LOKOL-915155 format. One record per residue (C-alpha): residue number from 1; residue in one letter; x, y, z. Coordinates in nm, 3 decimals, padded with zeros to 5 digits. Each point is the difference from the previous one (the first is absolute). Example, Ala and Ser with C-alpha at 12.3 -4.5 7.8 and 13.67 -1.06 7.14 Angstrom:
BEGIN
nr;rest;X;Y;Z
1;a;01.230;-00.450;00.780 .
2;s;00.137;00.344;-00.066 .
This chain:
BEGIN
nr;rest;X;Y;Z
1;m;-01.539;01.503;01.956 .
2;h;00.351;-00.069;00.127 .
3;n;00.114;00.050;00.359 .
4;p;00.355;00.145;-00.027 .
5;d;00.113;-00.212;00.294 .
6;s;-00.122;-00.326;-00.151 .
7;a;00.270;-00.069;-00.258 .
8;n;00.255;-00.107;00.267 .
9;p;00.228;00.301;-00.055 .
10;t;00.361;-00.033;00.116 .
11;s;00.299;00.227;00.010 .
12;a;00.168;-00.213;-00.267 .
13;t;00.099;00.197;-00.307 .
14;l;00.228;-00.043;-00.297 .
15;t;00.128;00.303;-00.188 .
16;s;00.278;00.073;-00.244 .
17;d;00.211;00.094;00.305 .
18;t;-00.034;-00.347;00.153 .
19;p;00.307;-00.216;-00.078 .
20;l;-00.071;-00.209;-00.309 .
21;s;00.037;-00.357;00.126 .
22;a;-00.198;-00.315;00.062 .
23;k;00.062;00.044;00.373 .
24;s;-00.178;00.336;00.017 .
25;v;-00.297;-00.124;-00.207 .
26;k;-00.027;-00.315;00.211 .
27;a;-00.025;00.211;00.317 .
28;f;-00.266;00.218;-00.165 .
29;a;-00.207;-00.302;-00.109 .
30;q;00.016;-00.165;00.341 .
31;e;-00.123;00.315;00.173 .
32;r;-00.251;00.101;-00.267 .
33;f;-00.176;-00.338;-00.008 .
34;a;00.049;-00.102;00.363 .
35;a;-00.377;-00.022;00.047 .
36;g;-00.040;-00.264;-00.271 .
37;a;-00.005;-00.063;-00.374 .
38;n;-00.372;00.042;-00.065 .
39;f;-00.172;00.334;-00.056 .
40;i;-00.370;-00.029;00.078 .
41;a;-00.246;00.286;00.047 .
42;g;00.279;00.254;00.024 .
43;r;00.224;-00.188;00.247 .
44;l;00.298;-00.231;-00.009 .
45;t;-00.092;-00.329;00.166 .
46;p;00.182;-00.329;00.059 .
47;g;-00.103;-00.319;-00.175 .
48;t;-00.185;-00.277;00.178 .
49;s;00.103;-00.308;-00.199 .
50;g;00.243;-00.120;00.266 .
51;r;00.278;-00.018;-00.260 .
52;t;00.285;00.246;-00.045 .
53;h;00.187;00.105;-00.309 .
54;a;00.333;00.181;-00.042 .
55;v;00.063;00.266;-00.261 .
56;v;00.351;-00.070;-00.125 .
57;d;00.243;00.243;-00.160 .
58;p;00.084;-00.192;-00.320 .
59;a;00.334;00.181;-00.028 .
60;t;00.129;-00.157;00.321 .
61;g;-00.237;-00.280;00.098 .
62;e;-00.062;00.178;00.331 .
63;a;-00.346;00.009;00.157 .
64;v;-00.101;00.364;00.045 .
65;y;-00.357;-00.025;00.137 .
66;t;-00.207;-00.283;00.142 .
67;y;-00.378;00.015;00.022 .
68;e;-00.299;-00.221;00.063 .
69;l;-00.174;-00.091;-00.323 .
70;a;-00.362;00.093;-00.064 .
71;g;-00.252;-00.280;00.014 .
72;p;-00.365;-00.034;-00.099 .
73;a;-00.117;00.200;00.303 .
74;d;00.212;00.295;-00.107 .
75;v;-00.137;-00.021;-00.353 .
76;d;-00.352;-00.002;00.142 .
77;a;00.078;00.313;00.205 .
78;a;00.148;00.179;-00.301 .
79;v;-00.293;-00.091;-00.224 .
80;a;-00.243;00.117;00.269 .
81;a;00.186;00.331;00.025 .
82;a;-00.008;00.043;-00.378 .
83;r;-00.368;-00.090;-00.015 .
84;a;-00.083;00.252;00.274 .
85;a;00.196;00.274;-00.178 .
86;f;-00.151;-00.068;-00.343 .
87;p;-00.330;00.194;00.023 .
88;g;00.169;00.318;00.118 .
89;w;00.287;-00.014;-00.249 .
90;a;-00.222;-00.099;-00.295 .
91;g;-00.244;00.273;00.099 .
92;l;00.255;00.279;-00.036 .
93;t;-00.002;00.203;-00.317 .
94;p;00.272;-00.075;-00.254 .
95;g;00.149;00.338;00.083 .
96;e;00.023;-00.085;00.369 .
97;r;00.174;-00.330;-00.071 .
98;s;00.228;00.180;-00.243 .
99;d;00.099;00.260;00.260 .
100;a;00.088;-00.271;00.252 .
101;m;00.211;-00.183;-00.256 .
102;h;00.185;00.317;-00.100 .
103;k;00.095;00.036;00.368 .
104;f;00.103;-00.365;-00.005 .
105;a;00.238;00.068;-00.291 .
106;a;00.149;00.294;00.191 .
107;v;00.064;-00.214;00.309 .
108;l;00.167;-00.268;-00.212 .
109;d;00.224;00.261;-00.158 .
110;e;00.096;00.142;00.339 .
111;r;00.089;-00.347;00.126 .
112;a;00.176;-00.114;-00.319 .
113;e;00.331;-00.077;00.168 .
114;e;-00.164;-00.226;00.258 .
115;f;-00.176;-00.196;-00.273 .
116;a;00.315;-00.032;-00.210 .
117;r;00.214;-00.128;00.284 .
118;l;-00.259;-00.245;00.131 .
119;e;-00.050;-00.137;-00.351 .
120;s;00.373;-00.050;-00.044 .
121;l;00.034;-00.172;00.337 .
122;q;-00.279;-00.253;-00.044 .
123;c;00.057;-00.071;-00.371 .
124;g;00.373;00.056;-00.048 .
125;k;-00.067;00.259;-00.269 .
126;p;00.283;00.245;-00.074 .
127;i;-00.090;00.327;00.168 .
128;k;00.016;00.181;-00.334 .
129;l;-00.273;-00.230;-00.136 .
130;s;-00.223;00.060;00.302 .
131;r;00.057;00.376;-00.011 .
132;e;-00.023;00.049;-00.375 .
133;f;-00.260;-00.259;-00.103 .
134;d;-00.212;-00.157;00.275 .
135;v;-00.070;00.304;00.216 .
136;p;-00.048;00.276;-00.260 .
137;g;-00.209;-00.239;-00.209 .
138;t;-00.225;-00.061;00.299 .
139;v;-00.036;00.370;00.079 .
140;d;-00.087;00.070;-00.363 .
141;n;-00.250;-00.287;-00.006 .
142;t;-00.169;00.141;00.311 .
143;a;-00.021;00.347;-00.153 .
144;f;-00.143;-00.150;-00.320 .
145;f;-00.278;-00.186;00.181 .
146;a;-00.074;00.306;00.211 .
147;g;-00.093;00.172;-00.324 .
148;a;-00.162;-00.306;-00.156 .
149;a;-00.237;-00.029;00.296 .
150;r;-00.191;00.296;-00.145 .
151;h;-00.046;-00.166;-00.339 .
152;l;-00.204;-00.311;00.075 .
153;q;-00.230;00.057;-00.290 .
154;g;-00.268;-00.212;-00.161 .
155;q;-00.178;00.025;-00.333 .
156;s;-00.183;00.325;-00.067 .
157;a;-00.373;-00.002;00.065 .
158;g;-00.209;-00.060;-00.309 .
159;e;-00.333;-00.123;-00.140 .
160;y;00.100;-00.328;-00.158 .
161;s;-00.346;-00.158;-00.010 .
162;g;-00.188;00.318;-00.083 .
163;d;-00.222;-00.026;00.309 .
164;h;00.268;-00.017;00.267 .
165;t;00.308;00.187;00.117 .
166;s;00.294;-00.225;00.083 .
167;y;00.327;00.072;00.170 .
168;v;00.281;-00.200;00.155 .
169;r;00.119;00.023;00.359 .
170;r;00.351;-00.113;00.091 .
171;e;-00.005;-00.118;00.361 .
172;p;00.258;-00.144;00.241 .
173;i;-00.009;-00.373;00.058 .
174;g;00.053;-00.011;00.378 .
175;v;00.283;-00.157;00.196 .
176;v;00.297;-00.100;-00.215 .
177;g;00.239;-00.271;00.120 .
178;s;00.337;00.035;-00.173 .
179;i;00.318;-00.205;00.010 .
180;a;00.331;00.160;-00.103 .
181;p;00.340;-00.162;-00.076 .
182;w;00.343;00.053;00.151 .
183;n;00.186;00.134;-00.304 .
184;y;-00.151;00.351;00.002 .
185;p;-00.175;00.022;00.338 .
186;l;-00.055;00.377;-00.003 .
187;q;-00.104;00.035;-00.362 .
188;m;-00.224;-00.305;00.012 .
189;a;-00.167;00.130;00.317 .
190;a;-00.068;00.323;-00.188 .
191;w;-00.127;-00.178;-00.312 .
192;k;-00.246;-00.194;00.216 .
193;v;-00.110;00.271;00.242 .
194;l;-00.021;00.314;-00.214 .
195;p;-00.255;-00.089;-00.272 .
196;a;-00.207;-00.185;00.257 .
197;i;-00.036;00.293;00.240 .
198;a;-00.019;00.262;-00.277 .
199;a;-00.312;-00.182;-00.122 .
200;g;-00.151;00.005;00.350 .
201;n;00.086;-00.353;00.115 .
202;t;00.176;-00.096;00.322 .
203;i;00.282;-00.252;00.005 .
204;v;00.182;-00.268;00.194 .
205;l;00.349;-00.054;-00.140 .
206;k;00.212;-00.305;00.074 .
207;p;00.364;00.069;-00.087 .
208;a;00.249;-00.283;-00.029 .
209;e;00.109;-00.101;00.348 .
210;l;00.363;00.053;-00.111 .
211;t;-00.055;00.371;-00.066 .
212;p;-00.265;00.169;00.219 .
213;f;00.179;00.326;00.086 .
214;t;-00.093;00.237;-00.280 .
215;s;-00.358;-00.127;-00.025 .
216;l;-00.046;00.080;00.369 .
217;l;00.164;00.340;-00.039 .
218;f;-00.220;00.065;-00.305 .
219;a;-00.316;-00.072;00.204 .
220;q;00.125;00.220;00.284 .
221;a;00.064;00.281;-00.248 .
222;a;-00.356;-00.031;-00.131 .
223;t;-00.133;00.040;00.354 .
224;e;00.235;00.291;00.066 .
225;a;-00.138;00.168;-00.312 .
226;g;-00.352;-00.016;00.143 .
227;i;-00.137;-00.304;-00.182 .
228;p;-00.247;-00.149;00.253 .
229;d;00.089;-00.296;00.218 .
230;g;-00.095;-00.330;-00.160 .
231;v;00.028;00.118;-00.360 .
232;v;00.353;-00.144;-00.035 .
233;n;00.088;-00.308;00.207 .
234;v;00.302;-00.231;-00.011 .
235;v;00.032;-00.357;00.126 .
236;s;00.346;-00.158;-00.006 .
237;g;-00.051;-00.373;-00.009 .
238;a;00.078;-00.313;-00.196 .
239;g;-00.186;-00.088;-00.316 .
240;k;-00.140;-00.332;00.117 .
241;d;-00.191;00.146;00.295 .
242;a;-00.027;00.381;-00.022 .
243;g;00.007;00.015;-00.381 .
244;e;-00.251;-00.274;-00.070 .
245;h;-00.228;00.122;00.277 .
246;l;00.003;00.350;-00.148 .
247;v;-00.073;-00.122;-00.354 .
248;g;-00.281;-00.226;00.116 .
249;h;-00.152;00.244;00.248 .
250;p;-00.373;00.045;-00.068 .
251;d;00.016;00.374;00.078 .
252;v;00.278;00.059;-00.254 .
253;a;-00.159;00.099;-00.330 .
254;m;00.314;-00.006;-00.215 .
255;t;00.346;-00.153;-00.001 .
256;s;00.305;00.148;-00.172 .
257;f;00.312;-00.215;-00.008 .
258;t;00.349;00.052;-00.139 .
259;g;00.238;-00.295;00.003 .
260;s;00.084;-00.324;-00.172 .
261;t;-00.235;-00.169;-00.242 .
262;g;-00.008;-00.312;00.215 .
263;v;-00.117;00.186;00.310 .
264;g;-00.234;00.208;-00.216 .
265;k;-00.182;-00.318;-00.100 .
266;r;-00.055;-00.083;00.366 .
267;v;-00.123;00.354;00.070 .
268;a;-00.249;-00.034;-00.284 .
269;e;-00.118;-00.335;00.134 .
270;v;-00.065;00.143;00.349 .
271;a;-00.159;00.320;-00.132 .
272;t;-00.235;-00.192;-00.226 .
273;a;-00.169;-00.162;00.300 .
274;t;-00.147;00.337;00.099 .
275;v;-00.043;00.130;-00.358 .
276;k;00.199;00.317;00.060 .
277;r;00.165;00.239;-00.245 .
278;l;00.354;-00.114;-00.082 .
279;h;00.302;00.188;-00.133 .
280;l;00.322;-00.195;-00.066 .
281;e;00.344;00.130;-00.099 .
282;l;00.212;-00.312;-00.031 .
283;g;00.332;-00.121;-00.133 .
284;g;00.192;00.101;-00.307 .
285;k;00.280;-00.106;-00.231 .
286;a;00.050;00.317;-00.201 .
287;p;00.155;-00.030;-00.349 .
288;f;00.254;00.259;-00.118 .
289;v;-00.005;-00.014;-00.380 .
290;v;00.296;00.159;-00.181 .
291;f;-00.037;00.037;-00.377 .
292;d;00.308;00.031;-00.220 .
293;d;-00.045;00.374;-00.059 .
294;a;-00.004;00.081;00.372 .
295;d;00.250;00.229;00.168 .
296;l;00.225;-00.269;00.146 .
297;d;00.143;00.209;00.283 .
298;a;-00.345;00.118;00.107 .
299;a;-00.133;-00.356;-00.009 .
300;a;00.288;-00.136;00.209 .
301;h;-00.038;00.274;00.261 .
302;g;-00.376;-00.053;00.003 .
303;a;00.040;-00.374;00.044 .
304;v;00.229;00.035;00.301 .
305;a;-00.214;00.263;00.169 .
306;g;-00.324;-00.178;-00.089 .
307;s;00.116;-00.341;00.122 .
308;l;00.175;00.111;00.320 .
309;i;-00.252;00.253;00.134 .
310;n;-00.072;-00.094;00.364 .
311;t;00.251;-00.286;-00.036 .
312;g;-00.225;-00.147;-00.267 .
313;q;-00.286;-00.045;00.248 .
314;d;-00.252;00.168;-00.225 .
315;c;-00.270;-00.177;-00.199 .
316;t;00.049;00.249;-00.285 .
317;a;00.381;-00.038;-00.002 .
318;a;00.163;-00.093;-00.330 .
319;t;00.071;-00.371;00.030 .
320;r;00.006;-00.134;-00.359 .
321;a;00.203;00.198;-00.253 .
322;y;-00.066;-00.103;-00.359 .
323;v;00.261;00.156;-00.228 .
324;q;-00.006;-00.017;-00.379 .
325;r;00.298;-00.202;-00.113 .
326;p;00.212;00.280;-00.157 .
327;l;00.020;00.172;00.342 .
328;y;-00.003;-00.308;00.221 .
329;e;00.370;-00.051;00.083 .
330;a;00.071;00.372;00.040 .
331;f;-00.304;00.034;00.228 .
332;v;00.116;-00.288;00.219 .
333;e;00.349;00.150;00.026 .
334;k;-00.115;00.354;00.083 .
335;t;-00.267;-00.114;00.245 .
336;a;00.242;-00.226;00.187 .
337;a;00.254;00.282;00.031 .
338;l;-00.263;00.238;00.136 .
339;m;-00.124;-00.260;00.250 .
340;e;00.355;-00.047;00.127 .
341;s;00.022;00.375;00.074 .
342;v;-00.304;-00.004;00.232 .
343;r;00.102;00.061;00.362 .
344;l;-00.137;-00.234;00.269 .
345;g;00.013;00.132;00.354 .
346;d;-00.156;00.131;00.318 .
347;p;-00.352;00.127;-00.081 .
348;f;00.072;00.311;00.207 .
349;a;00.315;00.089;-00.196 .
350;e;-00.072;00.279;-00.247 .
351;d;00.206;-00.169;-00.275 .
352;t;-00.165;-00.343;00.018 .
353;d;-00.174;-00.099;-00.322 .
354;l;-00.134;-00.342;00.097 .
355;g;-00.109;-00.129;00.339 .
356;p;-00.076;-00.351;00.121 .
357;l;-00.300;-00.212;-00.084 .
358;i;-00.281;00.005;00.255 .
359;s;00.127;-00.310;00.186 .
360;h;00.253;-00.277;-00.008 .
361;t;-00.282;-00.233;-00.103 .
362;q;-00.068;00.212;-00.308 .
363;r;00.372;00.023;-00.079 .
364;d;00.031;-00.378;00.016 .
365;r;-00.306;-00.036;-00.223 .
366;v;00.158;00.228;-00.262 .
367;a;00.331;-00.183;00.026 .
368;g;-00.183;-00.328;-00.056 .
369;f;-00.141;00.122;-00.332 .
370;v;00.345;00.112;-00.115 .
371;d;00.178;-00.315;00.115 .
372;r;-00.250;-00.222;-00.181 .
373;a;00.041;00.214;-00.314 .
374;r;00.374;-00.076;-00.012 .
375;g;-00.092;-00.340;-00.138 .
376;y;-00.164;00.141;-00.313 .
377;a;00.107;00.367;-00.039 .
378;r;00.300;00.231;00.037 .
379;v;00.044;00.222;00.305 .
380;v;00.173;00.301;-00.155 .
381;t;00.054;00.194;00.322 .
382;g;-00.109;-00.020;00.362 .
383;g;-00.164;-00.316;00.123 .
384;e;00.130;00.014;00.356 .
385;a;-00.041;00.162;00.340 .
386;p;00.279;00.240;00.096 .
387;g;00.227;-00.066;00.295 .
388;g;00.191;00.237;00.223 .
389;a;-00.193;00.277;00.172 .
390;l;-00.324;-00.103;-00.176 .
391;a;00.016;-00.369;00.086 .
392;n;-00.256;00.019;00.282 .
393;g;-00.260;00.175;-00.214 .
394;a;-00.239;-00.142;-00.261 .
395;y;00.206;00.137;-00.289 .
396;y;00.030;-00.149;-00.348 .
397;r;00.208;00.135;-00.285 .
398;p;-00.169;00.136;-00.315 .
399;t;-00.025;-00.298;-00.232 .
400;l;-00.021;-00.030;-00.378 .
401;i;-00.087;-00.334;-00.161 .
402;a;00.021;-00.074;-00.371 .
403;d;-00.077;-00.286;-00.237 .
404;a;-00.293;-00.147;00.193 .
405;a;-00.287;-00.172;-00.182 .
406;q;-00.335;00.177;-00.017 .
407;d;-00.175;-00.279;00.189 .
408;s;00.260;-00.017;00.279 .
409;e;-00.079;00.078;00.363 .
410;i;00.220;00.309;00.010 .
411;v;-00.199;00.153;-00.291 .
412;q;-00.349;-00.103;00.102 .
413;s;-00.007;00.033;00.381 .
414;e;-00.010;00.316;00.207 .
415;i;00.334;00.020;00.184 .
416;f;-00.045;00.331;00.186 .
417;g;00.368;00.080;00.027 .
418;p;00.284;00.181;-00.182 .
419;v;00.005;-00.241;-00.294 .
420;l;-00.043;00.081;-00.370 .
421;v;-00.019;-00.269;-00.271 .
422;v;00.095;00.092;-00.359 .
423;l;-00.118;-00.190;-00.307 .
424;p;00.042;00.076;-00.373 .
425;f;-00.271;00.023;-00.264 .
426;d;00.004;00.043;-00.376 .
427;t;-00.323;00.150;-00.135 .
428;d;-00.233;00.260;00.150 .
429;d;-00.277;-00.258;00.004 .
430;e;00.218;-00.234;00.204 .
431;g;00.098;00.272;00.249 .
432;i;-00.361;00.088;00.075 .
433;e;-00.103;-00.366;00.014 .
434;l;00.274;-00.074;00.255 .
435;a;-00.095;00.305;00.205 .
436;n;-00.354;-00.133;00.034 .
437;d;00.111;-00.357;00.073 .
438;t;-00.059;-00.011;00.377 .
439;p;-00.313;-00.020;00.215 .
440;y;00.067;00.356;00.123 .
441;g;-00.089;00.337;-00.148 .
442;l;00.074;00.281;00.244 .
443;a;00.261;00.214;-00.176 .
444;a;00.237;00.004;-00.297 .
445;s;00.222;00.232;-00.199 .
446;a;00.097;00.038;-00.365 .
447;w;00.322;00.165;-00.118 .
448;s;00.009;00.143;-00.351 .
449;t;00.059;00.329;-00.182 .
450;n;-00.266;-00.090;-00.257 .
451;v;-00.340;00.135;00.103 .
452;f;-00.194;-00.256;-00.205 .
453;r;00.194;-00.290;00.145 .
454;a;-00.039;00.130;00.355 .
455;n;-00.370;00.069;-00.049 .
456;r;-00.056;-00.353;-00.126 .
457;a;00.168;-00.135;00.314 .
458;t;-00.224;00.208;00.227 .
459;r;-00.307;-00.138;-00.179 .
460;e;00.100;-00.365;-00.007 .
461;i;00.182;-00.057;00.329 .
462;k;-00.259;-00.119;00.251 .
463;a;00.078;00.197;00.313 .
464;g;-00.167;00.264;00.211 .
465;c;00.285;00.245;-00.057 .
466;v;00.239;00.019;-00.296 .
467;w;00.283;00.252;00.013 .
468;v;00.186;00.113;-00.311 .
469;n;00.374;00.068;00.041 .
470;d;-00.031;-00.008;00.378 .
471;h;-00.098;-00.248;00.270 .
472;i;-00.148;00.056;00.350 .
473;p;-00.132;00.362;00.028 .
474;i;-00.352;00.027;00.143 .
475;l;-00.230;00.298;00.039 .
476;s;-00.283;00.075;00.241 .
477;e;-00.217;00.103;-00.294 .
478;m;00.045;-00.328;-00.190 .
479;p;-00.148;-00.344;00.086 .
480;h;00.205;-00.298;00.111 .
481;g;-00.126;-00.356;-00.032 .
482;g;00.042;-00.316;-00.200 .
483;y;-00.127;-00.245;-00.257 .
484;k;-00.025;-00.379;00.025 .
485;a;00.150;-00.156;00.317 .
486;s;00.118;00.343;00.113 .
487;g;-00.351;00.073;00.126 .
488;f;-00.271;00.253;-00.072 .
489;g;-00.099;00.348;00.108 .
490;k;00.200;00.321;00.017 .
491;d;00.200;00.181;00.264 .
492;m;00.065;00.375;-00.014 .
493;s;-00.173;00.242;-00.239 .
494;a;-00.369;00.080;-00.022 .
495;y;-00.050;-00.349;-00.148 .
496;s;00.055;-00.145;00.348 .
497;f;-00.339;00.140;00.103 .
498;e;-00.154;-00.273;-00.216 .
499;e;00.131;-00.243;00.263 .
500;y;-00.102;00.198;00.309 .
501;t;-00.347;00.125;-00.096 .
502;q;-00.328;-00.159;-00.101 .
503;i;-00.226;00.140;-00.267 .
504;k;-00.369;00.063;00.060 .
505;h;-00.252;00.087;-00.270 .
506;v;-00.271;00.240;00.120 .
507;m;-00.311;00.049;-00.220 .
508;f;-00.281;00.255;00.042 .
509;d;-00.338;-00.023;-00.173 .
510;n;-00.076;00.330;-00.173 .
511;t;-00.363;-00.066;-00.107 .
512;a;-00.200;-00.023;00.325 .
513;v;-00.219;-00.251;-00.192 .
514;v;-00.155;-00.268;00.219 .
515;r;-00.016;-00.269;-00.265 .
516;k;00.316;-00.026;-00.208 .
517;d;00.009;-00.149;-00.347 .
518;w;00.216;-00.289;00.113 .
519;h;-00.270;-00.102;00.256 .
520;r;-00.176;-00.173;-00.291 .
521;t;00.241;-00.289;00.052 .
522;i;-00.164;-00.055;00.340 .
523;f;-00.356;00.136;-00.035 .
524;g;-00.064;-00.133;-00.349 .
525;d;-00.274;00.188;-00.188 .
526;r;-00.167;00.136;00.314 .
């Protein structure tokens, strides 16, 4: 079990009484993670790759923490720790794992302000988004899996052949090697870690090197809650060395990856060499289909919120609005006006609605998509980086683009920024056909006051989640995962156990007969 002195405790704390500023969170992070950006066998450790990386505050461009990246040796150490911890953790009863995870949820709740502020610092998220979405969602997800750990059920025992009793065991897989993205570091850490450990596995998580803070704090919280050393490990390294080494490691039985479709293909290629279980949650280009009987105001508000959540850096974000022609012009006008009312600002200001993108590189990538689109579409609003007090940050104004062709880059490619493209359609058939006309299939929404029309859309749109008259809400109890190039497998919900467990059929002979009837196929007439 865990040694209380082994999690590198410090005096660093963040509470609601601590001044709300990047400066105070920077000081906390530097002290909290002074021992390194890996968490292996219950301890923070430095990397050994010989290369350093700086975590940058995207709101200012200032480096806030520099650490040595993990290399293959660190991955080996983390996998060894997870492998050593596996028999003990898997051998606990479901109730014992559940109790530990309930304590884990309580620790997360107690430390909610620390998580929220660290998430806002490393990602540039508005503090209200971190406090009201990322952190409470993670606490709820932990509480859900604490309960779900006691419900790892198989098929009821039965006599299916007449002479035998069969039943199904659901067993953990072993060491899971997971890779999480930078857009939701805390929630993605939870989505990877929680179903894995609830099922009795141990895990090595590689967060994006841009955003290690909340993954490290999450692992520390697990240890503080009494989850044994080695069950949850974190290695903060680059994808080419730490990531690929983790995916290809022979002692890693499963890989779970969330990120772009392009990188997902490489993960699959590496994982295939060792024939390991693979779970992929990849890119998206979510359609937002507005039929002509929709509530126009509700649809416009939903489009702005659904496209700008997390500055548009969300693979389920609304990116392609298809609006039936009678509502098209009014929708464009209302949506543009609402976008122009969104307040960009300091992530630690309580009234900020939209923060920066994760980096200046990402901002320039988004700007490139928009600038190229000017040659074939209309930029209705936005389409620029703000100046003034925000000029040093990776900010980009909410952007609405109209009149693009369906086969254009801005419609077909994942932009991952605060950009919404609006196109008209005429018939219901056309609207659904356009919605399905991309390689992706992660999420979608349909807007209509007609239940038959909406129900048809939910049946025929090819996506892992289809909302009706809303866009973005997720629930711990419901699965999340995609179709087509958006990957396969489910996060959250009891369905996620299909990814993190293996099924074993056990069969007992009930006859005590030495020579079975089927032996005739071997012994002939003897």
